[in-house]
C-alpha positions in Angstrom: 28.5 21.5 -18.9 30.7 18.6 -18.0 33.3 20.3 -16.9 30.6 22.3 -14.3 30.4 18.8 -13.2 34.0 17.7 -12.3 36.2 20.5 -12.0 37.6 21.1 -8.5 36.0 18.2 -6.4 39.2 16.9 -5.5 39.2 16.4 -1.7 35.5 16.6 -1.7 35.2 13.6 -3.1 36.2 11.6 -0.4 34.4 12.6 2.7 31.3 11.8 1.7 30.0 9.6 4.3 26.7 7.4 5.2 24.8 9.3 7.8 22.5 6.5 8.6 26.2 5.9 11.0 26.0 9.2 12.9 22.1 9.2 13.7 22.0 6.5 16.3 18.8 7.3 18.0 15.5 9.1 16.9 13.2 10.9 19.8 9.8 9.8 20.6 7.4 11.9 22.8 4.7 10.9 25.6 3.2 12.6 28.6 4.0 11.7 32.0 1.3 12.5 34.8 2.4 11.8 38.1 0.1 8.9 40.2 0.0 10.6 43.6 1.4 14.6 45.0 4.0 13.1 46.4 5.2 11.6 43.3 5.1 15.1 41.4 6.6 17.3 44.3 9.2 15.1 44.9 9.8 14.8 40.5 10.0 18.4 40.2 12.4 19.1 43.5 14.2 16.1 41.2 14.2 18.7 38.0 15.0 21.7 39.9 18.4 19.8 41.6 19.2 18.5 37.7 19.1 22.0 36.3 21.5 23.3 39.5 23.6 20.4 39.1 23.8 21.3 35.2 24.1 25.2 35.6 27.1 24.5 38.1 29.2 21.9 35.8 28.7 24.2 32.5 30.5 26.9 35.1 33.5 24.4 36.1 33.9 22.8 33.1 34.3 26.6 31.0 37.2 27.3 33.3 38.7 24.1 32.3 38.0 22.2 36.1 38.8 18.6 35.3 36.2 16.1 34.7 37.4 13.7 37.9 36.3 17.1 39.7 33.4 18.0 37.9 32.0 15.1 38.6 32.9 14.1 42.7 31.0 18.2 42.9 27.8 16.6 40.9 27.8 13.3 42.7 27.8 14.9 46.2 23.9 16.6 44.8 22.6 13.4 42.7 23.3 10.0 42.5 26.4 9.2 39.8 23.8 8.2 37.2 22.4 11.2 37.5 25.4 13.4 37.9 27.2 11.6 34.7 24.4 13.1 32.8 24.3 15.9 34.1 28.2 16.2 32.9 27.4 15.4 29.5 24.7 17.6 29.3 27.1 20.8 31.0 30.1 19.9 28.5 27.9 19.7 25.2 26.4 23.2 26.8 29.7 24.2 26.9 30.8 23.6 23.7 27.8 24.8 21.8 27.8 27.8 23.6 31.3 28.2 22.0 30.2 26.8 18.7 27.8 30.1 18.9 30.8 32.8 19.9 29.6 33.0 23.2 31.0 32.9 26.4 30.1 29.7 29.0 30.7 31.6 32.1 27.6 33.1 31.2 24.6 30.5 30.2 21.9 30.3 32.1 19.4 27.0 32.6 15.7 28.1 32.9 14.3 25.1 31.8 13.4 22.1 34.1 14.2 18.8 33.0 16.2 15.4 34.4 17.7 13.4 32.0 19.4 10.0 32.6 21.6 8.0 30.1 20.5 4.7 29.1 22.0 1.0 29.7 21.0 -2.4 28.5 22.6 -3.9 31.8 19.7 -1.8 34.1 16.9 -2.5 32.2 17.5 0.0 29.4 18.2 2.8 32.0 19.6 3.5 35.1 17.6 5.6 36.2 13.9 5.8 34.5 12.6 2.1 33.7 9.3 1.1 32.1 6.9 -1.4 34.0 4.6 -1.2 30.9 3.9 1.1 27.8 1.6 3.1 30.3 3.7 3.2 33.6 7.1 4.5 33.9 9.5 4.6 37.8 11.9 7.2 38.1 14.6 7.1 40.8 14.6 9.4 43.4 17.7 9.8 44.5 17.5 11.7 47.7 16.0 8.8 49.4 16.3 5.6 47.2 12.5 5.5 46.4 11.1 5.1 42.9 8.6 7.5 42.0 5.4 6.2 40.1 4.2 8.1 36.8 1.8 7.4 34.1 2.8 7.3 30.6 0.8 8.6 27.9 2.3 8.3 23.9 0.5 8.4 20.3 -1.5 5.5 19.6 1.0 5.1 16.1 4.0 5.0 18.9 2.7 2.5 21.0 4.1 -0.4 19.3 7.6 1.0 19.0 7.7 1.9 22.6 6.0 -2.1 23.6 8.6 -4.1 21.9 11.2 -1.1 23.6 10.1 -1.8 26.9 9.9 -5.5 26.6 13.8 -5.6 24.9 14.7 -3.4 27.7 13.2 -6.4 30.4 15.5 -8.5 28.6 18.5 -6.7 28.9 18.6 -6.5 24.9 18.6 -2.6 24.7 18.7 0.6 26.1 17.3 4.2 25.8 18.2 7.7 27.0 15.2 9.3 29.1 14.6 12.9 29.3 11.9 14.2 31.3 11.0 17.9 30.8 8.8 20.4 32.6 6.7 22.4 30.1 3.8 24.8 30.7 2.2 22.9 33.6 3.1 19.4 32.0 5.7 16.5 32.2 7.0 15.2 28.9 9.0 12.5 28.4 11.5 12.4 25.4 12.6 8.8 25.0 16.0 8.4 22.5 15.2 4.9 20.5 18.0 2.9 18.6 17.1 4.3 14.8 17.0 0.9 13.6 13.8 -0.5 15.9 12.7 2.9 15.1 13.0 2.3 11.7 11.7 -1.4 11.7 8.0 0.2 13.2 7.5 3.6 12.1 9.3 4.2 8.7 7.2 3.4 5.3 7.6 0.5 3.7 9.4 -1.2 6.9 12.8 0.8 6.5 12.7 -0.7 2.4 15.0 1.0 0.0 13.6 3.1 -2.8 14.3 2.4 -5.9 15.0 5.4 -7.5 17.7 6.8 -9.9 18.0 10.5 -9.1 19.9 12.2 -6.6 18.5 15.1 -4.5 21.0 17.8 -3.5 19.3 19.6 -0.2 21.0 22.9 1.2 19.2 24.3 4.4 19.2 28.1 5.3 17.5 29.8 7.6 14.7 31.4 5.3 14.5 28.4 2.7 15.3 25.3 1.9 16.7 24.7 -1.4 16.5 21.0 -3.9 17.9 20.3 -6.5 17.5 16.8 -8.5 20.4 15.4 -11.0 20.3 11.9 -12.8 23.2 10.0 -13.3 24.9 12.4 -16.0 24.8 15.1 -13.1 22.2 17.1 -15.9 19.8 19.1 -13.2 16.0 17.4 -13.5 14.2 19.6 -10.8 15.1 22.1 -9.0 12.3 22.9 -5.6 12.5 25.8 -3.1 9.8 26.1 -0.1 10.5 29.7 1.9 10.1 31.2 4.9 11.8 34.5 5.4 9.4 35.3 8.2 10.9 32.5 10.5 14.1 35.4 11.3 11.7 38.4 12.1 11.2 39.3 15.8 8.4 38.0 17.4 8.2 35.0 16.3 9.0 32.2 18.7 11.7 29.0 18.0 9.4 26.8 18.1 6.7 27.6 15.7 9.8 28.8 12.9 11.5 24.8 13.7 7.4 22.8 13.5 7.4 25.6 9.7 11.3 24.5 8.7 10.6 20.5 9.7 6.7 20.8 7.9 8.9 22.2 4.7 11.5 19.8 4.7 8.7 17.1 4.8 7.2 18.4 1.9 10.6 18.6 -0.1 11.5 15.3 1.2 7.7 13.6 0.0 8.6 15.4 -3.0 11.7 13.5 -4.0 10.8 9.9 -3.4 7.5 10.8 -5.3 9.7 11.7 -8.2 12.0 8.9 -8.6 14.9 10.5 -5.7 16.8 7.2 -4.6 19.8 9.2 -2.7 19.3 12.8 -0.5 22.6 14.4 0.0 22.8 16.9 2.8 26.4 18.9 3.9 28.4 17.5 6.8 27.2 20.0 9.3 28.9 18.1 11.9 31.9 18.8 10.7 31.5 22.5 11.2 33.0 23.9 14.7 32.3 27.4 14.6 29.6 29.6 13.2 30.2 32.8 11.2 28.7 36.1 11.8 28.6 38.8 9.2 28.2 42.7 9.9 24.6 42.7 9.3 22.9 42.6 12.4 19.8 41.4 10.3 21.7 38.7 8.8 23.4 37.7 12.3 20.0 36.9 13.9 18.6 34.4 11.3 22.3 32.7 12.2 21.7 32.4 16.0 17.7 31.6 15.1 18.8 29.1 12.9 19.8 25.7 14.4 20.9 24.3 11.4 22.7 21.2 12.7 19.0 20.0 14.9 17.3 20.4 10.8 19.7 18.3 9.4 18.9 15.6 12.1 16.0 15.3 11.6 16.0 15.6 7.7 18.4 12.7 8.1 15.7 10.6 9.9 12.9 11.7 7.6 14.5 10.6 4.7 15.5 7.1 6.2 11.7 6.6 7.1 10.9 7.1 3.9 13.4 4.4 2.1 15.9 7.5 1.2 19.6 6.0 1.2 21.2 9.8 3.0 24.9 10.9 2.1 27.2 13.9 4.2 29.4 15.6 2.2 31.9 18.1 2.8 31.2 21.5 3.0 33.6 23.1 1.7 33.1 24.7 -1.6 29.6 24.7 -1.6 29.8 28.4 -1.1 31.5 31.2 -2.4 34.0 29.5 -4.0 35.0 29.6 -8.3 33.2 26.7 -8.7 30.2 27.7 -7.2 30.2 31.0 -9.2 30.8 29.2 -12.5 27.3 27.0 -11.8 25.6 29.9 -10.9 26.7 31.7 -14.1 26.7 28.7 -16.7 23.5 27.1 -15.3 21.5 30.2 -14.6 20.8 28.7 -10.7 20.5 31.5 -7.8 23.2 31.1 -5.1 21.5 28.5 -3.1 20.4 26.3 -6.0 23.8 26.4 -6.9 24.9 25.1 -3.4 22.2 22.1 -3.3 23.5 21.5 -7.2 27.0 20.9 -5.8 25.8 19.2 -3.1 24.0 16.8 -5.2 27.0 16.6 -7.2 29.3 15.1 -4.2 26.5 13.0 -3.5 26.4 11.5 -6.8 29.6 11.4 -7.5 29.6 8.8 -4.1 27.2 6.9 -5.8 29.0 6.1 -8.8 32.2 5.0 -7.0 30.3 2.8 -4.1 29.1 0.3 -7.5 
């Protein structure tokens, strides 16, 4: 078993990174209610204009138009701040489309939304500002006026939002704001610095777990597998959450996302309560392109599964529970000689074997840092 623990680790050992340094913001969602019908109409028009600007930008980016020319076109439609945000979103959409093997010239933007980047020197945000925890002002670019909306956040988020507003008014913090129209309602998504989020909402107020074990987690479209190892690399526990029904026809992305987050949360709770101090994931931010296969059913699962989004949620969930998080090099955790050897010698299925190798790489990093 000792050979299995140390063989063929090679370059992967040097590729472990601290996930808390990659995830810098956490999204908190609240409701927005326009105070007047005129403000509601203007906000809706702004959302239509912003969506159109993003669509135009995706076409230009896909055709290789220079950034300065794309921005020049967008600033004819919106103010500079909104135009800059629209360009960043369009570029990310095009990159995501290419990652999934799609044609960026056929991109469609269906949802109505508005995005404004944060800026500490502009009271936290250039276009979306708080007067208090319950009132938000949104810049209307066509006449320079400010729209007034009532903000509603859950009770547990109010202390966090209050602190955010206070720091923003003192020009000490920035936040990204996204306004989304969904099912006849308007929502505000705030991207808040993770340090502030953990200070107010982290269990144990961000204190690190004293657990001695390491858990490797393998994320898949139909299951999440976790293997817990001790300091010698011995398997102490194996847990799997299944949800094969999520990839079936008619199962909404929203419901599938909620189910996966629920399963991941359950595993992390279990890990924290069973002496785990470090959680390790594959560094999916390094994966440039999805790999599709001949099976139509398998490809449907791949296309429906936002793996990197789940990873981001997993990092935040783990940090909230006081667990240390590391990301490891994905190469070699599946379809490798070492992977096959682990399956044969330890009697693990392919997903548990991947989780085991992920845990070993994290264990090596934890040992090296001491």
